[in-house]
PAZAPA-4460 file (N, C-alpha, C; in steps of 0.05 Angstrom, whole numbers, plus 32768, in hexadecimal, padded with zeros to 4 digits):
% residues 246
    n_x    n_y    n_z   ca_x   ca_y   ca_z    c_x    c_y    c_z   seq   type   mol
   842B   8045   8C58   8435   803C   8C3E   8426   804B   8C28     1      M     A
   8435   8054   8C14   8428   8065   8BFF   8416   8054   8BED     2      S     A
   83FD   805D   8BEA   83EB   8050   8BD8   83EB   805F   8BBD     3      R     A
   83D6   805C   8BAE   83D5   806A   8B94   83E3   805B   8B7E     4      G     A
   83F7   8067   8B71   8404   805B   8B5A   8410   8040   8B60     5      A     A
   841B   803D   8B79   8428   8023   8B80   8415   800F   8B8C     6      S     A
   83FC   8015   8B8D   83E9   8004   8B9C   83EA   7FE7   8B94     7      A     A
   83EF   7FD6   8BA7   83EE   7FB9   8BA2   8408   7FAE   8B99     8      G     A
   841A   7FBE   8B8C   8432   7FB3   8B80   8448   7FAF   8B95     9      F     A
   8444   7FBA   8BAD   8458   7FB6   8BC1   8451   7F9E   8BD3    10      D     A
   843C   7F90   8BCC   8434   7F79   8BDC   8445   7F60   8BD6    11      R     A
   844F   7F5E   8BBE   845E   7F47   8BB6   847A   7F4E   8BAD    12      H     A
   848D   7F3E   8BB4   84A9   7F42   8BAC   84AB   7F3E   8B8E    13      I     A
   849B   7F2C   8B83   84A0   7F23   8B67   848F   7F32   8B53    14      T     A
   847F   7F45   8B5B   846D   7F53   8B48   8479   7F6E   8B41    15      V     A
   847D   7F73   8B27   8486   7F8D   8B1D   846E   7FA1   8B1E    16      F     A
   8474   7FBA   8B24   8460   7FCF   8B21   845F   7FD7   8B04    17      S     A
   844A   7FE7   8AFC   8448   7FEF   8AE0   8461   7FFF   8AD7    18      P     A
   846F   800D   8AEA   8487   801C   8AE2   849F   800A   8AE0    19      E     A
   849C   7FF0   8AE6   84B2   7FDD   8AE4   84C4   7FDD   8AFD    20      G     A
   84B7   7FE1   8B14   84C7   7FE2   8B2D   84BE   7FCB   8B3F    21      R     A
   84D1   7FC2   8B50   84CB   7FAE   8B64   84CC   7FBC   8B7F    22      L     A
   84B5   7FC3   8B8A   84B4   7FD3   8BA2   84C0   7FC6   8BBA    23      Y     A
   84BC   7FAC   8BBD   84C8   7F9E   8BD5   84E6   7FA0   8BD5    24      Q     A
   84F2   7F9E   8BBD   8510   7FA0   8BBC   8518   7FBD   8BC3    25      V     A
   8509   7FD1   8BBA   850F   7FEC   8BC0   850D   7FF1   8BDE    26      E     A
   84F9   7FE5   8BEB   84F5   7FE8   8C08   850C   7FDB   8C17    27      Y     A
   8518   7FC6   8C0C   852F   7FB9   8C19   8547   7FCE   8C1A    28      A     A
   854A   7FDE   8C04   855E   7FF3   8C04   8559   8008   8C19    29      F     A
   853E   800E   8C1D   8536   8021   8C32   853D   8017   8C4D    30      K     A
   853A   7FFC   8C51   8540   7FF0   8C6B   855D   7FF4   8C73    31      A     A
   856F   7FF3   8C5E   858B   7FF7   8C63   8590   8013   8C6D    32      I     A
   8584   8027   8C5E   8588   8043   8C66   857B   8048   8C82    33      K     A
   8565   803B   8C88   8557   803F   8CA1   8567   8035   8CBA    34      A     A
   857B   8025   8CB5   858B   801B   8CCC   859A   8032   8CDA    35      S     A
   859E   8048   8CCB   85AC   805F   8CD7   85CA   805C   8CDA    36      G     A
   85D5   8047   8CCD   85F2   8042   8CCF   85FE   8046   8CB3    37      V     A
   8616   8052   8CB2   8624   8055   8C98   863E   8045   8C99    38      T     A
   8644   8037   8C83   865C   8027   8C82   866C   8030   8C69    39      S     A
   8686   802D   8C6A   8697   8035   8C54   86AC   8020   8C4F    40      I     A
   86B2   801A   8C35   86C7   8008   8C2E   86DB   8017   8C1B    41      G     A
   86F5   8013   8C20   8709   8020   8C0F   871E   800C   8C07    42      V     A
   8726   800C   8BED   873B   7FFB   8BE3   8754   800B   8BDE    43      R     A
   876A   8003   8BEA   8783   8010   8BE5   8794   8000   8BD1    44      G     A
   87AE   8008   8BCF   87C0   7FFB   8BBC   87C4   7FDD   8BC3    45      K     A
   87C7   7FD8   8BDD   87CD   7FBC   8BE5   87BC   7FB4   8BFD    46      S     A
   87A5   7FC2   8C02   8795   7FBC   8C19   8778   7FC5   8C15    47      S     A
   8766   7FBC   8C26   874A   7FC4   8C26   8742   7FCA   8C43    48      C     A
   872F   7FDC   8C47   8726   7FE3   8C61   8708   7FE7   8C61    49      C     A
   86FA   7FDD   8C75   86DD   7FE3   8C79   86D9   7FF0   8C94    50      I     A
   86C9   8005   8C94   86C3   8014   8CAD   86A5   8017   8CB0    51      V     A
   869B   8013   8CC8   867F   8018   8CCD   867A   8023   8CE9    52      T     A
   8663   802F   8CED   865C   8039   8D08   8655   8021   8D19    53      Q     A
   865B   8024   8D33   8653   800F   8D46   863F   801C   8D59    54      K     A
   8625   8015   8D56   8611   8020   8D67   8606   800A   8D7A    55      K     A
   8609   800F   8D94   85FF   7FFC   8DA8   85E4   8008   8DB1    56      V     A
   85CE   7FFB   8DAA   85B3   8007   8DAE   85AA   8008   8DCB    57      P     A
   85B7   7FF8   8DDC   85AD   7FF5   8DF8   85C5   7FF4   8E0B    58      D     A
   85C4   8003   8E20   85DA   8005   8E33   85E0   7FEA   8E41    59      K     A
   85CC   7FD8   8E42   85CF   7FBE   8E4F   85DD   7FAA   8E3D    60      L     A
   85DF   7FB0   8E23   85EB   7F9D   8E10   8609   7F9B   8E15    61      L     A
   8614   7F83   8E10   8631   7F80   8E10   863B   7F8A   8DF5    62      D     A
   864B   7FA0   8DF4   8653   7FAC   8DDA   8664   7F99   8DC9    63      P     A
   8672   7F86   8DD6   8683   7F74   8DC6   8672   7F61   8DB5    64      T     A
   8658   7F5E   8DBB   8648   7F4C   8DAB   8639   7F5B   8D94    65      T     A
   863C   7F76   8D93   862F   7F85   8D7E   8643   7F8B   8D68    66      V     A
   863E   7F81   8D50   8651   7F86   8D3A   8643   7F86   8D1F    67      T     A
   864D   7F95   8D0C   8644   7F94   8CF0   8659   7F89   8CDE    68      N     A
   8671   7F82   8CE9   8686   7F77   8CD9   8689   7F5A   8CDE    69      I     A
   868A   7F4A   8CC8   868B   7F2D   8CCB   86A3   7F22   8CBB    70      F     A
   86B0   7F0E   8CC8   86C6   7F00   8CB9   86B8   7EE8   8CAB    71      K     A
   86BB   7EE7   8C91   86AE   7ED2   8C82   86C0   7EBA   8C7D    72      L     A
   86D9   7EC0   8C76   86EE   7EAB   8C75   8707   7EB8   8C83    73      T     A
   871C   7EA9   8C87   8733   7EB6   8C94   873D   7ECE   8C85    74      P     A
   8738   7ECF   8C6A   8743   7EE5   8C5A   872E   7EF8   8C4E    75      K     A
   8715   7EF3   8C53   8700   7F04   8C49   86ED   7F0D   8C60    76      I     A
   86E8   7F27   8C61   86D6   7F32   8C75   86C2   7F44   8C68    77      G     A
   86AD   7F4C   8C77   8699   7F5E   8C6B   868D   7F6F   8C81    78      C     A
   8681   7F86   8C78   8671   7F96   8C8A   8654   7F95   8C7E    79      V     A
   8641   7F91   8C90   8625   7F90   8C88   8617   7FA8   8C93    80      Q     A
   8608   7FB6   8C82   85F9   7FCD   8C8B   85DC   7FC8   8C87    81      T     A
   85CC   7FCC   8C9B   85AF   7FC7   8C99   85A4   7FB8   8CB2    82      G     A
   8593   7FA5   8CAD   8586   7F96   8CC3   859A   7F81   8CCD    83      M     A
   859F   7F82   8CE7   85B4   7F71   8CF3   85AE   7F53   8CF0    84      T     A
   8595   7F4B   8CF4   858E   7F2F   8CF3   8593   7F25   8CD6    85      A     A
   858B   7F35   8CC2   858F   7F2D   8CA6   85AD   7F2C   8CA0    86      D     A
   85BC   7F3E   8CAC   85D9   7F3F   8CA8   85E6   7F25   8CB2    87      A     A
   85DE   7F1C   8CC9   85E9   7F03   8CD4   85E2   7EEB   8CC2    88      R     A
   85CA   7EEB   8CB9   85C1   7ED4   8CA7   85D1   7ED4   8C8D    89      A     A
   85D6   7EEC   8C82   85E5   7EEE   8C69   8602   7EE7   8C6D    90      Q     A
   860E   7EEF   8C84   8629   7EE8   8C8A   862D   7ECA   8C8D    91      A     A
   8619   7EBE   8C9A   861A   7EA1   8C9E   8619   7E92   8C83    92      Q     A
   8608   7E9C   8C71   8605   7E90   8C57   8620   7E93   8C47    93      R     A
   862C   7EAB   8C4A   8645   7EB0   8C3C   865B   7E9D   8C46    94      A     A
   865B   7E98   8C60   866F   7E85   8C6B   866A   7E69   8C60    95      R     A
   8651   7E61   8C5E   864A   7E47   8C53   8654   7E45   8C36    96      Y     A
   864F   7E59   8C26   8657   7E59   8C0A   8675   7E57   8C08    97      E     A
   8684   7E66   8C19   86A1   7E66   8C18   86AC   7E4B   8C20    98      A     A
   86A0   7E3F   8C35   86A9   7E24   8C3E   86A4   7E0F   8C29    99      A     A
   868C   7E11   8C1C   8686   7DFD   8C07   8699   7DFF   8BEF   100      E     A
   86A0   7E18   8BE8   86B3   7E1D   8BD2   86CE   7E10   8BD9   101      F     A
   86D7   7E15   8BF2   86F1   7E0A   8BFB   86F1   7DEC   8BFA   102      R     A
   86DB   7DE0   8C03   86D8   7DC3   8C03   86D8   7DB7   8BE7   103      Y     A
   86CA   7DC5   8BD5   86C6   7DBB   8BBA   86E0   7DBE   8BA9   104      K     A
   86ED   7DD5   8BAB   8702   7DDB   8B98   871E   7DDB   8BA4   105      Y     A
   8720   7DD9   8BBF   873A   7DD6   8BCC   874A   7DEF   8BD0   106      G     A
   873F   7E07   8BC9   874C   7E20   8BD0   8738   7E35   8BD8   107      Y     A
   8742   7E4A   8BE5   8730   7E5E   8BF1   8720   7E6D   8BDB   108      D     A
   8708   7E73   8BE2   86F6   7E81   8BCF   8700   7E9E   8BCA   109      I     A
   8702   7EA6   8BB0   870B   7EC2   8BAC   86F5   7ED6   8BB3   110      P     A
   86FC   7EEE   8BBD   86E7   7F01   8BC5   86D3   7F07   8BAF   111      P     A
   86DC   7F08   8B96   86CA   7F0F   8B80   86B5   7EF9   8B7C   112      S     A
   86BD   7EE0   8B80   86AA   7ECA   8B7C   8695   7EC9   8B93   113      Y     A
   869F   7ECF   8BAB   868D   7ECF   8BC3   8678   7EE5   8BBF   114      L     A
   8681   7EFD   8BB5   866F   7F13   8BB0   865A   7F0B   8B9B   115      A     A
   8664   7EFD   8B86   8652   7EF3   8B71   863D   7EE0   8B7C   116      Q     A
   8646   7ECD   8B8D   8633   7EBA   8B99   861E   7EC8   8BAA   117      R     A
   8626   7EDB   8BBB   8614   7EE9   8BCC   8600   7EFA   8BBC   118      M     A
   860A   7F06   8BA6   85F9   7F15   8B94   85E4   7F04   8B87   119      G     A
   85ED   7EEC   8B7E   85DB   7ED9   8B71   85C5   7ED0   8B84   120      N     A
   85CD   7ECB   8B9D   85B9   7EC1   8BB1   85A5   7ED7   8BB7   121      I     A
   85AF   7EF0   8BBA   859D   7F07   8BC0   858A   7F0B   8BA9   122      A     A
   8593   7F06   8B90   8582   7F0A   8B78   856B   7EF6   8B78   123      Q     A
   8570   7EDE   8B81   855B   7EC9   8B82   8545   7ED2   8B95   124      V     A
   854D   7EDF   8BAB   8539   7EE9   8BBF   8526   7EFD   8BB3   125      Y     A
   852E   7F0A   8B9D   851C   7F1E   8B91   8508   7F12   8B7D   126      T     A
   850A   7EF8   8B78   84F8   7EED   8B64   84E8   7ED5   8B6E   127      Q     A
   84E9   7ED0   8B89   84D9   7EBB   8B94   84C7   7EC6   8BAA   128      Q     A
   84AE   7EC0   8BA9   849A   7ECD   8BBB   849D   7EC4   8BD8   129      A     A
   84A8   7EAD   8BDD   84AA   7EA3   8BF8   84C4   7EAB   8C06   130      Y     A
   84D3   7EBD   8BFA   84EB   7EC8   8C07   84E9   7EE6   8C05   131      M     A
   84F5   7EF4   8C18   84F7   7F11   8C15   8514   7F19   8C12   132      R     A
   8519   7F2F   8C04   8535   7F38   8C02   8540   7F3E   8C1E   133      P     A
   855A   7F3B   8C22   8566   7F41   8C3B   856B   7F5F   8C3C   134      L     A
   8564   7F6C   8C52   8568   7F89   8C55   8584   7F91   8C5D   135      G     A
   8598   7F86   8C4F   85B4   7F8D   8C55   85C4   7F91   8C3C   136      V     A
   85D8   7FA2   8C3E   85EC   7FA7   8C29   8607   7F9D   8C33   137      S     A
   8614   7F8C   8C23   862D   7F80   8C2C   8645   7F8C   8C1D   138      M     A
   8658   7F97   8C2C   8671   7FA0   8C20   8686   7F8C   8C28   139      I     A
   8692   7F7F   8C14   86A4   7F68   8C18   86C0   7F6F   8C10   140      L     A
   86D4   7F68   8C21   86F0   7F6D   8C1A   8701   7F53   8C1D   141      I     A
   8715   7F52   8C0D   8727   7F3B   8C0E   873F   7F3F   8BFB   142      G     A
   8753   7F2E   8BFD   876A   7F2F   8BEC   8768   7F18   8BD8   143      I     A
   8768   7F1E   8BBE   8768   7F0A   8BA9   8784   7F03   8BA2   144      D     A
   878B   7EE9   8BA0   87A6   7EE0   8B9A   87B0   7EEC   8B7F   145      D     A
   879D   7EF0   8B6D   87A4   7EF9   8B52   87A2   7F17   8B4F   146      E     A
   878D   7F23   8B5A   8787   7F40   8B55   878D   7F52   8B6D   147      F     A
   8796   7F47   8B83   879B   7F58   8B9B   8782   7F5F   8BAA   148      G     A
   8782   7F77   8BB7   876B   7F7F   8BC7   8751   7F82   8BB7   149      P     A
   873B   7F79   8BC3   8721   7F79   8BB6   870C   7F85   8BC9   150      Q     A
   86FB   7F95   8BBE   86E5   7FA1   8BCD   86CB   7F9F   8BBC   151      L     A
   86B8   7F91   8BC7   869E   7F8C   8BB9   8687   7F95   8BCA   152      Y     A
   8671   7F9C   8BBD   8658   7FA2   8BCB   8642   7F93   8BBF   153      K     A
   8632   7F85   8BD0   861A   7F77   8BC7   8601   7F84   8BD3   154      C     A
   85EC   7F87   8BC4   85D4   7F94   8BCF   85BC   7F81   8BCE   155      D     A
   85A5   7F88   8BD9   858E   7F76   8BDB   8582   7F6E   8BBF   156      P     A
   8588   7F7E   8BAB   857E   7F77   8B90   858F   7F61   8B83   157      A     A
   85A6   7F5B   8B8E   85B7   7F47   8B83   85CD   7F52   8B72   158      G     A
   85CF   7F6D   8B72   85E4   7F7B   8B62   85FE   7F7A   8B71   159      Y     A
   8614   7F72   8B64   862E   7F73   8B72   8642   7F7E   8B5E   160      Y     A
   8655   7F8E   8B68   866A   7F99   8B57   8682   7FA1   8B68   161      V     A
   869A   7FA2   8B5B   86B2   7FAA   8B69   86B5   7FC8   8B6A   162      G     A
   86C2   7FD2   8B80   86C5   7FEF   8B84   86E2   7FF5   8B8C   163      Y     A
   86E9   800F   8B87   8702   801A   8B92   86FB   8024   8BAF   164      K     A
   86E3   802F   8BB2   86D9   8037   8BCC   86BB   8039   8BCA   165      A     A
   86AD   8033   8BDF   8690   8034   8BDF   8685   8038   8BFB   166      T     A
   866B   803E   8BFC   865D   8042   8C16   8642   8036   8C14   167      A     A
   8636   8031   8C2B   861A   8028   8C2C   860E   8031   8C47   168      S     A
   85F3   8033   8C47   85E6   803B   8C60   85D9   8056   8C5E   169      G     A
   85D5   8062   8C75   85C5   807B   8C78   85D0   8092   8C67   170      A     A
   85EA   8097   8C68   85F6   80AD   8C59   8606   80A4   8C41   171      K     A
   85FC   808F   8C34   860A   8083   8C1E   8612   8097   8C08   172      E     A
   85FE   80A7   8BFF   8603   80B9   8BE8   8619   80CE   8BEF   173      N     A
   8617   80DA   8C08   862A   80ED   8C10   8646   80E1   8C11   174      E     A
   8648   80C9   8C1C   8662   80BB   8C1F   866D   80B5   8C04   175      A     A
   865D   80AB   8BF1   8667   80A5   8BD6   8671   80BE   8BC8   176      N     A
   8663   80D5   8BCC   866D   80EE   8BC0   8688   80F6   8BCB   177      N     A
   868B   80F3   8BE6   86A5   80FA   8BF3   86BB   80E7   8BE9   178      A     A
   86B5   80CD   8BE6   86C9   80BA   8BDC   86D0   80BF   8BBF   179      L     A
   86BD   80C7   8BAF   86C2   80CE   8B93   86D7   80E4   8B91   180      E     A
   86D4   80F9   8BA2   86E7   810F   8BA1   8703   8105   8BA9   181      K     A
   8704   80F4   8BBE   871E   80EA   8BC7   872C   80D8   8BB3   182      K     A
   871C   80CA   8BA3   8727   80B6   8B90   8729   80C1   8B74   183      F     A
   8724   80DB   8B70   8725   80E7   8B56   8741   80E6   8B4A   184      K     A
   8755   80E9   8B5C   8771   80EA   8B53   877E   80CE   8B53   185      S     A
   876D   80B9   8B56   8777   809D   8B57   878E   809A   8B6B   186      E     A
   878A   809F   8B84   87A0   809D   8B98   87A8   8080   8B9D   187      P     A
   87C2   807C   8BA2   87CC   8061   8BA9   87D0   8061   8BC7   188      E     A
   87BD   8056   8BD5   87BD   8057   8BF3   87CB   803F   8BFF   189      L     A
   87DC   8044   8C13   87E7   802D   8C22   87D2   8026   8C38   190      D     A
   87D9   8012   8C49   87C5   8009   8C5C   87BC   801F   8C6F   191      L     A
   87CF   802E   8C7B   87C8   8043   8C8E   87B6   8058   8C80   192      T     A
   87BD   8060   8C68   87AD   8075   8C5A   8792   806A   8C53   193      Q     A
   8790   8050   8C4C   8776   8044   8C45   8764   8045   8C5E   194      T     A
   876E   803E   8C75   875E   803E   8C8E   8755   805A   8C94   195      I     A
   8768   806E   8C92   8762   8089   8C9A   874F   8097   8C85   196      R     A
   8751   808F   8C6C   873E   8099   8C58   8722   8090   8C5F   197      T     A
   871F   8077   8C66   8704   806C   8C6C   86F9   8079   8C85   198      A     A
   8709   807A   8C9B   86FF   8086   8CB4   86FA   80A3   8CB0   199      I     A
   870C   80B1   8CA3   870A   80CE   8C9F   86F1   80D5   8C8E   200      G     A
   86EB   80C5   8C7A   86D3   80CA   8C6A   86BA   80C6   8C7A   201      T     A
   86B9   80B1   8C8A   86A1   80AC   8C9B   869D   80C3   8CAF   202      L     A
   86B3   80CC   8CBB   86B1   80E3   8CCE   86A7   80FC   8CC0   203      Q     A
   86B2   8101   8CA8   86AB   8119   8C99   868D   8119   8C91   204      G     A
   8684   8102   8C87   8669   8100   8C7E   8654   8102   8C94   205      V     A
   865B   80F7   8CAB   8649   80F7   8CC2   864D   8110   8CD4   206      L     A
   8662   8120   8CCD   8669   8138   8CDD   866A   8131   8CFB   207      S     A
   8679   811B   8D01   867B   8112   8D1D   8697   810B   8D23   208      A     A
   869F   8110   8D3C   86B9   8107   8D46   86B5   80ED   8D55   209      D     A
   86BE   80D7   8D49   86B9   80BD   8D55   86CB   80B6   8D6C   210      F     A
   86C1   80A6   8D7E   86D2   8099   8D92   86D9   807D   8D86   211      K     A
   86EE   8071   8D90   86F6   8057   8D85   86E1   8042   8D8A   212      S     A
   86D1   8045   8D9F   86BC   8031   8DA5   86A4   8033   8D93   213      S     A
   86A1   8049   8D84   868A   804C   8D72   8690   8047   8D55   214      S     A
   86A8   803A   8D50   86B0   8033   8D35   86B8   8016   8D34   215      L     A
   86B4   8009   8D1D   86BF   7FEF   8D18   86CF   7FF0   8CFE   216      E     A
   86E7   7FE5   8CFE   86F8   7FE5   8CE6   8703   7FCA   8CE1   217      V     A
   8700   7FC1   8CC7   870B   7FA7   8CBF   871F   7FAC   8CA8   218      G     A
   8735   7F9D   8CA8   874A   7FA0   8C94   8754   7F85   8C89   219      I     A
   875E   7F87   8C70   876E   7F72   8C64   8784   7F7F   8C54   220      V     A
   879C   7F73   8C52   87B1   7F7E   8C42   87C1   7F68   8C35   221      S     A
   87CF   7F6E   8C20   87E0   7F5A   8C11   87F5   7F4F   8C24   222      V     A
   8800   7F60   8C35   8816   7F57   8C48   880A   7F44   8C5D   223      E     A
   87F1   7F4A   8C66   87E4   7F39   8C79   87C7   7F34   8C70   224      N     A
   87C3   7F1F   8C5E   87A9   7F1C   8C51   8792   7F12   8C64   225      P     A
   8799   7F0B   8C7D   8784   7F03   8C8F   8773   7F1A   8C97   226      K     A
   8758   7F16   8C96   8746   7F2C   8C9D   8746   7F2F   8CBC   227      F     A
   8747   7F49   8CC5   8745   7F4D   8CE2   8738   7F68   8CE7   228      R     A
   872D   7F6B   8CFF   8722   7F84   8D07   8736   7F92   8D1A   229      T     A
   8736   7FAD   8D18   8749   7FBC   8D28   873E   7FBE   8D45   230      L     A
   8751   7FBF   8D58   874A   7FC2   8D74   8743   7FE0   8D79   231      T     A
   8736   7FE5   8D90   872F   8001   8D96   8748   8012   8D98   232      E     A
   875E   8007   8DA2   8777   8016   8DA5   8781   801E   8D8A   233      K     A
   8781   800B   8D76   878A   8011   8D5B   8779   8026   8D4E   234      E     A
   875E   8024   8D51   874B   8037   8D46   8751   8053   8D52   235      I     A
   8756   8054   8D6C   875C   806D   8D7A   8775   807B   8D6E   236      D     A
   8789   806B   8D68   87A1   8076   8D5C   879C   8083   8D41   237      E     A
   878B   8076   8D31   8783   8081   8D16   8772   809B   8D1A   238      H     A
   8760   809A   8D2D   874F   80B2   8D32   8760   80CA   8D3B   239      L     A
   8773   80C5   8D4C   8785   80DA   8D55   8795   80E6   8D3E   240      T     A
   87A0   80D4   8D2C   87AF   80DD   8D15   879E   80ED   8D02   241      A     A
   8785   80E5   8CFE   8773   80F4   8CEC   876D   8110   8CF8   242      I     A
   8768   8110   8D12   8763   812A   8D20   877B   813D   8D1D   243      A     A
   8793   8132   8D1F   87AC   8142   8D1D   87B0   814C   8D00   244      E     A
   87A8   813C   8CEC   87AA   8145   8CD0   8797   815D   8CCB   245      Q     A
   877F   815C   8CD6   876C   8171   8CD2   8775   818B   8CDF   246      D     A
***
């Protein structure tokens, strides 16, 4: 751990350094990058798609139990990048918030409000000494009854904002640069194009040809607003189509 200018200021979550930085929160962002996984979210005209790498760390593990994509409500799903245990805790909290909203107000929680709640909760973790920030970045997708497809990202600092397309994880900057180029012309993507844009960008950034077993894909669309993950067969079809395009 680097000493010198930052000496002592990284011991507490709640103490600012003389430069006005919170080192523990910055370290939480490093934990996300250290996971070695990159995730991408893309919003199309009437659909949203999230894609992430699926890494099974041990040959003895059952691959069906390893996932970074979580269904939060029937119509909202998310991909979590970073520490897996923190990801599960955050997903469980998001489900609780969504269930409480439904019980209180009698209708499903909008994706924007769930993102706001998760951002607010993460922000509280940065100002109380007995809690640490969660080392995960959440990309959340869902269909809003009023505004259509929604894509949000929440980070450990409590910052949340809507996106046309975004990335998080190890190659976040490279992926965001690639997405910026693709979205410069404001394309109107249908569901198939949205999925292929997300998978294609991830392949391009990581310079890897994926097998269907090493990817996870989650989708929602206006036609079918229920969140679901694609099967390996469906992912394989998209990978084949992308390979043929190239």
